[in-house]
C-alpha positions in Angstrom: -19.6 -9.3 50.4 -17.4 -10.0 47.4 -16.9 -13.6 46.3 -13.3 -15.0 46.2 -13.2 -14.4 42.5 -14.0 -10.7 43.0 -11.3 -9.9 45.6 -8.1 -8.1 44.5 -6.0 -11.0 45.7 -7.7 -13.4 43.2 -7.0 -11.2 40.2 -3.7 -11.1 38.2 -2.1 -8.3 36.2 -2.5 -8.4 32.5 -0.5 -7.0 29.6 -3.1 -5.9 27.1 -0.9 -4.7 24.3 2.8 -4.0 23.6 4.8 -2.9 20.6 7.4 -0.7 19.0 6.2 3.0 19.1 7.3 5.9 17.0 7.0 8.0 20.2 5.0 8.2 23.4 3.6 11.4 24.8 0.4 10.4 26.5 -2.0 7.6 27.5 -3.3 6.0 24.3 -0.1 6.1 22.3 0.6 2.4 22.8 -2.3 1.8 20.5 -2.0 4.9 18.3 1.7 5.0 17.6 2.8 1.5 16.9 5.3 1.0 14.0 7.0 -2.0 12.5 10.6 -0.8 12.3 13.2 1.7 13.7 16.3 3.0 12.0 19.6 1.7 13.3 21.3 4.1 15.7 18.0 5.6 16.9 15.9 4.9 19.9 13.6 1.9 20.0 10.6 2.9 22.2 8.8 -0.2 23.5 5.4 0.6 25.0 2.9 -1.5 26.8 -0.6 -1.1 28.2 -1.6 -3.2 31.2 -4.0 -3.7 34.0 -3.3 -4.0 37.7 -5.5 -5.0 40.6 -6.2 -2.2 43.1 -5.6 -2.9 46.8 -6.9 -0.4 49.3 -6.9 2.4 46.8 -3.5 1.7 45.2 -1.6 -0.7 43.0 2.1 -1.6 43.2 3.8 -2.8 40.0 7.0 -4.2 38.7 7.2 -3.9 34.9 9.9 -5.4 32.6 10.7 -5.4 28.9 13.4 -7.7 27.5 14.7 -7.5 23.9 15.8 -10.6 22.1 17.6 -11.0 18.8 17.4 -14.2 16.9 19.7 -15.9 19.3 19.5 -14.5 22.9 18.5 -11.6 25.1 20.5 -8.4 24.4 18.9 -5.8 26.7 16.4 -5.4 29.4 14.8 -2.5 31.4 12.4 -2.5 34.3 10.6 -0.1 36.6 8.7 -0.2 39.9 5.9 2.2 40.8 2.9 2.7 43.1 -0.3 4.1 41.6 -3.2 5.7 43.5 -6.6 4.8 42.2 -10.1 6.2 42.5 -12.1 5.0 45.5 -13.9 1.8 44.7 -11.8 0.8 41.8 -10.9 -2.8 41.5 -8.6 -2.7 38.4 -6.8 0.1 36.7 -5.2 0.4 33.3 -1.8 2.0 32.8 0.8 2.6 30.1 4.6 2.6 30.3 7.4 2.8 27.8 11.1 2.1 27.7 13.7 3.6 25.4 16.4 1.3 24.0 19.5 2.6 22.3 20.0 0.7 19.0 23.4 2.1 18.2 25.2 -1.3 18.5 22.4 -3.4 17.2 22.6 -5.3 13.9 20.0 -4.9 11.2 17.4 -7.6 11.5 14.4 -8.9 13.4 13.9 -8.5 17.2 11.4 -9.5 19.8 10.3 -7.5 22.8 8.8 -9.5 25.7 6.8 -7.5 28.3 5.6 -8.7 31.7 4.0 -7.1 34.8 4.0 -8.2 38.4 1.5 -7.2 41.1 3.9 -6.5 44.0 1.2 -6.9 46.6 0.3 -10.5 45.7 3.4 -11.5 43.8 1.4 -12.6 40.8 2.8 -12.2 37.3 1.0 -11.5 34.0 1.5 -13.7 31.0 4.4 -12.6 28.8 3.4 -10.7 25.7 5.6 -10.5 22.7 6.0 -8.0 20.0 8.2 -8.4 16.9 9.9 -5.5 15.1 12.8 -4.7 12.9 15.9 -2.6 13.0 16.5 -1.2 9.5 18.7 1.2 7.7 18.0 4.9 8.5 16.3 7.1 5.9 18.1 8.1 2.7 17.9 11.7 1.4 15.2 11.0 -1.2 13.0 9.5 1.5 12.7 12.6 3.7 11.4 16.1 3.0 11.8 19.1 5.2 8.4 20.7 4.8 8.5 23.5 7.3 10.9 25.4 9.7 9.1 27.4 12.4 11.0 30.4 13.7 10.3 34.0 14.8 9.7 36.5 12.0 12.7 38.6 13.2 15.8 37.3 14.9 18.2 39.7 16.6 21.6 39.1 18.1 21.6 38.1 21.8 18.1 36.8 21.8 17.2 33.2 22.6 15.4 31.6 19.7 13.6 28.2 19.5 13.1 26.4 16.2 10.9 23.5 15.2 11.1 21.4 12.1 8.5 19.4 10.3 9.7 16.5 8.3 7.8 14.1 6.1 8.5 10.5 5.4 8.0 10.2 1.6 8.7 6.4 1.6 6.5 3.4 2.2 8.6 2.1 5.2 8.9 2.9 8.9 12.3 4.1 9.9 14.2 7.0 11.4 16.3 10.0 10.7 19.7 9.5 12.3 21.9 12.5 11.3 24.5 14.9 12.5 23.6 18.6 12.1 26.0 21.1 10.7 26.0 24.9 10.3 27.9 27.6 8.5 28.1 31.4 8.7 28.0 33.6 5.6 29.1 30.7 3.3 32.1 29.6 5.4 33.0 26.0 6.1 30.4 23.7 7.6 31.0 22.7 11.2 29.2 20.3 13.6 26.8 22.0 16.0 26.2 19.0 18.4 28.1 16.0 19.7 25.0 13.9 19.5 23.1 12.7 16.5 19.6 14.0 15.7 17.1 11.2 15.9 13.4 11.1 14.8 11.2 8.1 14.1 8.6 8.8 11.3 6.1 6.2 10.2 5.6 5.5 6.5 3.9 8.5 4.7 3.6 10.6 7.9 5.0 13.8 9.2 6.6 14.6 12.5 7.5 18.0 14.1 10.5 18.3 16.4 11.3 21.3 18.6 14.9 22.1 19.3 16.7 23.6 22.2 17.0 27.5 22.4 19.8 29.1 20.4 21.5 32.4 20.9 23.2 34.2 17.9 26.1 36.4 18.7 26.6 37.9 15.2 24.3 39.4 12.6 24.3 37.7 9.2 23.1 34.7 7.4 23.4 31.2 8.9 22.7 27.9 7.1 21.9 24.7 8.9 21.9 21.2 7.5 20.7 17.7 8.4 23.9 16.1 7.0 22.6 12.6 6.4 19.4 13.6 4.5 20.8 16.7 2.9 18.0 19.1 4.1 19.2 22.7 4.5 17.5 25.8 5.9 18.6 29.4 6.3 18.4 31.9 9.2 18.9 35.6 8.9 20.0 37.5 12.1 19.9 41.3 12.4 21.6 43.7 14.8 
């Protein structure tokens, strides 16, 4: 028979770690992908790893992250969920992340506060804080386009997917925040998207980004450009 200290009702949820992430793809990224800063206008991804007591094979959570500037709270996101756990588990560990749009944020220091509540018992975790900065996006001399992956032959009418590998040559964490332009056979540049391209890259590291499929209607030479960092690549399309 379990003692009172061993029963699920006597345990509380805990936030084990929280921080600003370059990106989150899988469990473990809250520890692996923490960075100190994000470029203004990009997405600030706040991740947290936490534990929840298991009740009859499941745990029910309420998770919240609130962002503060130096004066007051400026944004908050929350989520509720139910997790199924292995039979016999008493506590499970989970990760969650929230994406915050920094378009209207000023440059400077911010604090993310994370908290988790066990919805079965109503117990809250202690609040855990993580400090980070919003800084200016990368300048052209800080970013290098190292590779563009594309099919060896591109024909008109076919759907093509590109991926780009970019390297942060600087010693700071920040983000690419750029419009993308294109031109055909040396004509005038024109914008190819209503939204800005965003990519967070830690200091000295590289990131690969895969774009949406593109269909080319005409044969010829196309040039594409990340406008704010000056990187250009060429695409040749055949009949």
